[in-house]
C-alpha positions as a LaTeX table, in Angstrom:
\begin{tabular}{lrrr}
\hline
Residue & $x$ (\AA) & $y$ (\AA) & $z$ (\AA) \\
\hline
Met1 & $-0.12$ & $-0.17$ & $-0.07$ \\
Lys2 & 1.12 & 3.39 & $-0.91$ \\
Lys3 & 0.96 & 6.46 & 1.83 \\
Tyr4 & $-1.25$ & 9.24 & 1.16 \\
Glu5 & $-2.15$ & 12.87 & 2.32 \\
Ala6 & $-5.47$ & 14.53 & 1.68 \\
Leu7 & $-5.99$ & 17.99 & 2.75 \\
Met8 & $-9.36$ & 19.18 & 2.76 \\
Ile9 & $-11.24$ & 22.27 & 3.75 \\
Leu10 & $-14.55$ & 22.30 & 5.06 \\
Asp11 & $-17.48$ & 25.28 & 5.31 \\
Thr12 & $-16.93$ & 26.94 & 8.41 \\
Gly13 & $-20.54$ & 27.63 & 8.36 \\
Ala14 & $-21.55$ & 24.18 & 8.97 \\
Lys15 & $-22.21$ & 22.63 & 12.56 \\
Glu16 & $-19.55$ & 20.79 & 14.27 \\
Asp17 & $-21.09$ & 17.43 & 14.11 \\
Ser18 & $-21.71$ & 17.54 & 10.75 \\
Gln19 & $-18.14$ & 18.46 & 9.95 \\
Lys20 & $-17.36$ & 15.01 & 12.40 \\
Asp21 & $-19.75$ & 13.07 & 10.00 \\
Ile22 & $-18.20$ & 14.12 & 7.09 \\
Leu23 & $-14.59$ & 12.78 & 8.70 \\
Ala24 & $-16.45$ & 9.76 & 9.91 \\
Arg25 & $-17.41$ & 9.07 & 6.18 \\
Val26 & $-14.02$ & 9.57 & 4.68 \\
Arg27 & $-12.49$ & 7.35 & 7.55 \\
Lys28 & $-15.17$ & 4.55 & 6.61 \\
Asp29 & $-14.69$ & 5.27 & 3.15 \\
Ile30 & $-10.88$ & 4.54 & 2.99 \\
Glu31 & $-11.59$ & 1.24 & 4.86 \\
Gln32 & $-13.79$ & 0.15 & 2.74 \\
Ala33 & $-11.53$ & 0.50 & $-0.26$ \\
Gly34 & $-8.78$ & $-1.69$ & 1.80 \\
Gly35 & $-6.95$ & 1.17 & 3.19 \\
Arg36 & $-5.79$ & 2.57 & 6.75 \\
Val37 & $-5.97$ & 6.20 & 7.66 \\
Glu38 & $-3.09$ & 6.53 & 10.28 \\
Lys39 & $-3.63$ & 10.26 & 11.39 \\
Ile40 & $-6.49$ & 12.90 & 10.76 \\
Glu41 & $-5.33$ & 16.43 & 11.74 \\
Glu42 & $-7.89$ & 18.85 & 12.47 \\
Leu43 & $-5.99$ & 22.40 & 11.62 \\
Gly44 & $-8.82$ & 24.56 & 12.50 \\
Pro45 & $-10.59$ & 27.54 & 10.65 \\
Arg46 & $-8.04$ & 29.83 & 8.20 \\
Pro47 & $-8.99$ & 32.42 & 6.58 \\
Phe48 & $-8.82$ & 32.25 & 2.42 \\
Ser49 & $-6.20$ & 34.79 & 0.75 \\
Tyr50 & $-9.16$ & 35.81 & $-1.75$ \\
Val51 & $-13.09$ & 35.24 & $-1.50$ \\
Thr52 & $-14.36$ & 32.40 & $-3.53$ \\
Ser53 & $-18.02$ & 31.60 & $-3.76$ \\
Lys54 & $-18.61$ & 34.06 & $-1.15$ \\
Lys55 & $-16.84$ & 32.18 & 1.38 \\
Thr56 & $-14.10$ & 33.92 & 3.58 \\
Ser57 & $-12.28$ & 30.98 & 5.63 \\
Gly58 & $-12.55$ & 26.97 & 5.82 \\
Phe59 & $-12.20$ & 24.62 & 8.37 \\
Tyr60 & $-8.68$ & 22.67 & 7.35 \\
Val61 & $-8.35$ & 19.13 & 7.88 \\
Asn62 & $-5.22$ & 16.94 & 6.88 \\
Val63 & $-5.67$ & 12.85 & 6.72 \\
Leu64 & $-2.54$ & 10.73 & 6.49 \\
Phe65 & $-3.75$ & 7.21 & 5.09 \\
Gln66 & $-2.68$ & 4.17 & 2.89 \\
Ala67 & $-4.38$ & 2.57 & 0.62 \\
Pro68 & $-3.89$ & 0.08 & $-2.52$ \\
Glu69 & $-3.35$ & 2.02 & $-5.46$ \\
Lys70 & $-6.28$ & 0.52 & $-7.40$ \\
Ala71 & $-8.55$ & 2.48 & $-4.39$ \\
Leu72 & $-7.90$ & 5.96 & $-5.91$ \\
Lys73 & $-8.72$ & 4.83 & $-9.69$ \\
\hline
\end{tabular}
């Protein structure tokens, strides 16, 4: 299995419960594909350098995981 790193930006307007649900679903999807989550780092809310889709900030999450190459195709 290869090691991967995924940086996700979640909506800061969402409730904390929905952010936890999203991260649980990501973990589940990786494991169902035969992978293994090594670490989920919640980096917290950070401002964007420019406004995109009327959003000024996002909640950053870094996911370190291992997965077979075929799982990402």
